[in-house]
Each structure stands twice: as structure tokens, then as C-alpha cells.
C-alpha positions, 0 to 999 in steps of 0.5 A, a space after each residue: 510534544 511529550 511522548 505518551 505510554 500505555 505503561 503496559 508491558 506487552 508487545 502489542 501496547 509497546 508498539 503502540 506507544 510507538 506507532 499508535 498516534 494519529 497519521 503515523 501509520 499512514 506515513 509509513 504507508 505512504 513510504 511503502 510505495 518508495 520514497 518520499 520527499 516532505 511536501 509528497 507526504 504533505 500533499 498525499 495526507 491532506 488534512 495534517 497540519 505542518 508542524 503534526 506532520 514534521 513531529 510524526 516524522 521526526 519521531 519515526 526517524 528517531 525511532 528508526 522506522 524511516 531514514 533521511 536520504 539525499 538523492 543525487 543530482 540533478 533531483 537533489 532532493 532530501 527524501 525519506 524511506 522506510 528502514 528495515 524495521 521500517 518495512 517489517 512494520 509495514 508487512 505487519 500492517 498488510 493484514 490490517 489493511 485487509 481486515 479493513 477492506 472485508 469488514 470497512 467497505 461496506 459503505 460508499 466513498 463518502 464525497 468528502 474522503 479523498 483516495 489514491 489508487 496507490 493506497 490499495 495497490 501497495 497492499 495488492 503488491 504486498 500479496 504477491 509472492 516474489 517467487 511467482 513473478 521471478 524473470 518477469 518484467 511488466 507494467 500493470 496500469 490501473 485505473 481506479 474510479 478517479 484515481 491511477 497508479 501502476 504495479 511494477 513487476 521486476 524479477 520478482 520484485 513489486 513496487 507501486 507507481 502513482 499516477 499513469 505510467 508510458 506504454 504499460 503492458 497492461 490497463 485495468 479499469 475498475 472500482 474500489 470496492 471490487 479490487 478492495 473485495 478481490 484483495 481480500 477474497 480470492 476470486 475465480 477467473 470468470 469473476 476478473 474477465 466479468 468485473 475487470 476491464 483488463 486490456 493489453 498484452 495477453 501474457 501479462 493478462 493471464 500472469 495477473 489473473 494468476 496472480 489474483 486467484 493462486 494466491 494466499 487464502 485470508 487470514 483464519 477469522 477471529 472466531 478461531 481465537 476465542 
């Protein structure tokens, strides 16, 4: 597949030369929650053709944004994960995702639209200051409509795991629009109590409320760039 270029000497255009093709950034999003097998990517990215997925993965690997690793036995599977440059790109996607949650969620989810809870939680996790969870080990299970995923906090590191976890410390049940709103707009504690259903360990619940309420404010509006 021929590589296309905008032929512009600009940081944005050069970035788009690399990651501006359809599906490419969604592959990066999938790897934000950890290493994935090729089959995991194919399952999550419903609608992408096998040949196109292979081409996108090969390009990302060739450009040094993802790396291929071999898991040890008994798994012995080949997986893809983000490189250091890929993780930096993933961080750059967080403001774009927040913009989408703020401006593109004014219409309800369509019946034809796929959804996985980890797609939202990887960006929520990216907003959490590692210093705020230093020394904390906790599992927060989220159920968002018809999908589930968990935030796993492990001594300053926050990662996302798809599906239901065994014996989580906290269970949070809500709908996607509510969590999307709280992802970009810092909520008040009383809003969390009334709009989220929270069950489980009281200390973990308080930690979650503090993380959602005390994080940094959303980026300045685009009007300030005029």
C-alpha cells in the first residue's frame, strides 16, 4: 500500500502523514489498555478488513510506534504493545478524546454503534495523576450500559482491564453519557453521589470521588487561540 503524504513541512501534517489514515489511531487506543494479540485487535475493531488491519499494524511497527513481543509459556502468544513513542502519541490523543466527549456526545448511541467500556476508561485513567494514587492498590469495576471494564490502581500506576474482575474493591454502575460528561467536566461530590451507583469499600469510593473531583480542569477553550 503506497504511503500518502501532505507534502507539508509542518509538525501536524507530518504527524498526520503517519497516523492520519482511517483506523490507525484506534489501534493505538486499543493498545493503551495493554498488549494485544492480533486477534484481539481484529475483534475489538469490528468493521476493519483483515488486510487493512495487517497493513496498519505493519506500518505502526515499521515507524516504531508499536513493538511485537512474545509472551512466555504457557501463553506463548505474540502480542503488540506501544513503544515509548507510541505511549507519547497515546497521551497526545487524550485531549482529542476529551474534545470528542465534550462536543460529539450530544446525540444518543445508535443501535449500529459498537461500544466497549475500556474505550472510555483508558482516557479516564490517563487523567489520573500517578502521585495521587501512590501507595494505593485497588480495583474499581465499571459497568457502563452493556459493557464492563475496570480501573486497576497499583502503587501509582493505573491501567485498564476489559470485562468483569473477580472481587473488585468497588463497583460503579452508570451510563456512558454520564461518565463521558464527568470525564471532561469536573463534577461536584454531590453529583457523583446522585448520578453514579457506587457499591463497595468506603475508602475506595472516597478515593474515586477525590480523583474525579480534584483532577486538573479541562483545557482552555478554542476561543483563546483566536
